[in-house]
C-alpha positions in Angstrom: 8.5 7.5 27.7 7.3 7.2 24.1 9.9 7.2 21.3 9.3 8.7 17.9 10.5 5.8 15.7 8.2 2.9 14.9 10.1 -0.4 15.0 8.1 -1.4 12.0 5.8 1.0 10.2 3.0 -0.4 8.0 3.8 -0.9 4.4 1.6 -0.5 1.3 -0.6 -3.5 0.5 -2.2 -4.4 -2.8 -4.9 -7.1 -2.8 -7.7 -8.3 -5.0 -11.3 -7.6 -3.8 -12.5 -10.5 -1.6 -9.0 -11.4 -0.5 -7.9 -10.8 3.1 -5.4 -8.0 3.8 -3.0 -7.5 6.7 -1.3 -4.3 7.7 1.5 -4.8 10.3 2.8 -2.3 12.7 5.4 -2.5 15.5 5.1 0.6 17.7 7.9 2.6 19.1 9.3 1.5 22.4 7.6 3.2 25.3 6.9 2.9 29.0 4.2 2.0 29.6 4.1 -0.2 26.5 2.0 1.8 23.9 -1.4 0.5 22.8 -2.1 0.5 19.0 -5.1 1.8 17.1 -5.5 2.5 13.4 -6.8 5.4 11.4 -8.1 5.2 7.8 -8.1 8.4 5.8 -7.7 10.3 9.1 -10.6 8.6 10.9 -10.0 6.2 13.8 -11.2 2.7 13.1 -13.5 1.0 15.4 -12.7 -2.5 16.6 -16.5 -3.1 16.7 -16.4 -3.7 13.0 -16.6 -7.5 12.5 -14.9 -6.9 9.1 -11.7 -5.8 10.8 -9.6 -7.4 13.5 -7.0 -5.5 15.4 -4.6 -7.8 17.2 -1.3 -6.8 18.5 0.1 -4.5 15.9 -1.8 -6.2 13.0 -4.9 -4.8 11.3 -6.6 -7.7 9.5 -9.3 -7.1 6.9 -11.4 -10.1 6.1 -12.7 -10.2 2.5 -11.4 -6.8 1.3 -14.0 -4.5 -0.3 -13.3 -1.6 -2.7 -14.4 0.6 0.2 -11.5 -0.6 2.3 -9.0 1.0 0.0 -7.4 4.1 1.5 -4.5 5.5 3.5 -3.9 3.8 6.8 -1.9 5.1 9.8 -0.9 3.1 12.8 -1.3 5.1 16.1 0.7 4.2 19.2 -0.7 5.7 22.4 0.4 5.7 26.0 0.2 8.2 28.9 2.9 10.4 27.3 1.0 11.0 24.1 0.4 9.6 20.6 2.6 8.9 17.7 1.4 8.4 14.1 3.3 6.1 11.8 4.1 7.0 8.2 1.0 6.3 6.1 0.5 3.1 4.2 -1.8 2.6 1.3 -4.2 -0.3 0.9 -5.0 -0.8 -2.8 -8.0 -3.0 -3.7 -8.3 -4.1 -7.4 
Protein backbone atom coordinates (compact mmCIF):
# COMPACT_ATOMS: atom_id res chain seq x y z
CA UNK A 1 0.00 0.00 0.00
CA UNK A 2 1.20 3.53 -0.76
CA UNK A 3 -1.25 6.38 -0.43
CA UNK A 4 -1.18 9.44 -2.66
CA UNK A 5 -1.27 12.19 -0.10
CA UNK A 6 1.87 13.39 1.64
CA UNK A 7 1.22 13.97 5.33
CA UNK A 8 3.47 17.03 5.04
CA UNK A 9 4.77 18.13 1.66
CA UNK A 10 7.89 20.33 1.66
CA UNK A 11 7.28 24.09 1.66
CA UNK A 12 9.21 26.86 -0.05
CA UNK A 13 12.31 28.03 1.83
CA UNK A 14 14.16 31.33 1.49
CA UNK A 15 17.63 31.64 3.01
CA UNK A 16 20.70 33.86 2.80
CA UNK A 17 23.78 32.28 1.21
CA UNK A 18 25.88 30.58 3.89
CA UNK A 19 22.89 29.87 6.12
CA UNK A 20 21.65 26.32 6.64
CA UNK A 21 18.36 25.34 4.99
CA UNK A 22 15.95 22.55 5.95
CA UNK A 23 13.22 21.12 3.75
CA UNK A 24 10.82 18.84 5.61
CA UNK A 25 8.67 16.09 4.23
CA UNK A 26 6.36 13.55 5.88
CA UNK A 27 5.59 10.83 3.32
CA UNK A 28 2.21 9.27 2.64
CA UNK A 29 1.26 6.31 4.81
CA UNK A 30 2.35 3.06 3.29
CA UNK A 31 3.00 -0.57 4.02
CA UNK A 32 5.90 -1.18 4.10
CA UNK A 33 6.75 2.31 5.40
CA UNK A 34 8.09 4.28 2.41
CA UNK A 35 11.68 5.45 2.26
CA UNK A 36 12.39 9.05 1.28
CA UNK A 37 14.71 10.50 -1.27
CA UNK A 38 14.87 13.94 -2.84
CA UNK A 39 15.12 15.33 -6.33
CA UNK A 40 16.42 18.77 -7.24
CA UNK A 41 15.32 20.11 -10.62
CA UNK A 42 14.29 16.56 -11.55
CA UNK A 43 17.62 14.92 -10.62
CA UNK A 44 17.85 12.56 -7.64
CA UNK A 45 20.16 13.87 -4.94
CA UNK A 46 22.96 11.68 -3.68
CA UNK A 47 23.37 11.21 0.05
CA UNK A 48 27.12 10.95 -0.67
CA UNK A 49 27.27 14.76 -0.87
CA UNK A 50 28.70 15.95 2.50
CA UNK A 51 26.97 19.26 1.88
CA UNK A 52 23.57 17.57 2.22
CA UNK A 53 22.09 15.44 4.98
CA UNK A 54 18.96 13.38 4.44
CA UNK A 55 17.58 12.19 7.76
CA UNK A 56 14.06 10.92 8.16
CA UNK A 57 12.02 13.22 5.98
CA UNK A 58 14.39 16.17 6.32
CA UNK A 59 16.77 17.44 3.72
CA UNK A 60 19.35 19.62 5.45
CA UNK A 61 21.70 21.82 3.47
CA UNK A 62 24.71 23.08 5.41
CA UNK A 63 26.02 26.48 4.34
CA UNK A 64 23.67 27.10 1.44
CA UNK A 65 25.25 28.16 -1.85
CA UNK A 66 23.66 29.95 -4.79
CA UNK A 67 23.92 26.66 -6.68
CA UNK A 68 21.61 24.99 -4.14
CA UNK A 69 18.69 27.14 -5.27
CA UNK A 70 16.12 25.24 -7.28
CA UNK A 71 12.97 23.17 -7.21
CA UNK A 72 12.99 20.26 -4.77
CA UNK A 73 10.64 17.29 -4.71
CA UNK A 74 10.34 14.71 -1.95
CA UNK A 75 10.02 11.16 -3.29
CA UNK A 76 8.42 8.39 -1.21
CA UNK A 77 9.22 4.86 -2.38
CA UNK A 78 8.19 1.37 -1.34
CA UNK A 79 7.50 -1.93 -3.13
CA UNK A 80 4.23 -0.58 -4.52
CA UNK A 81 5.88 2.32 -6.33
CA UNK A 82 6.86 5.95 -5.99
CA UNK A 83 5.04 9.15 -5.17
CA UNK A 84 6.41 12.64 -5.77
CA UNK A 85 5.42 15.49 -3.48
CA UNK A 86 4.34 18.88 -4.74
CA UNK A 87 7.49 20.85 -5.64
CA UNK A 88 9.06 23.28 -3.16
CA UNK A 89 11.41 26.08 -4.12
CA UNK A 90 14.65 26.85 -2.30
CA UNK A 91 15.57 30.49 -2.85
CA UNK A 92 19.10 31.61 -1.94
CA UNK A 93 19.82 35.33 -1.80
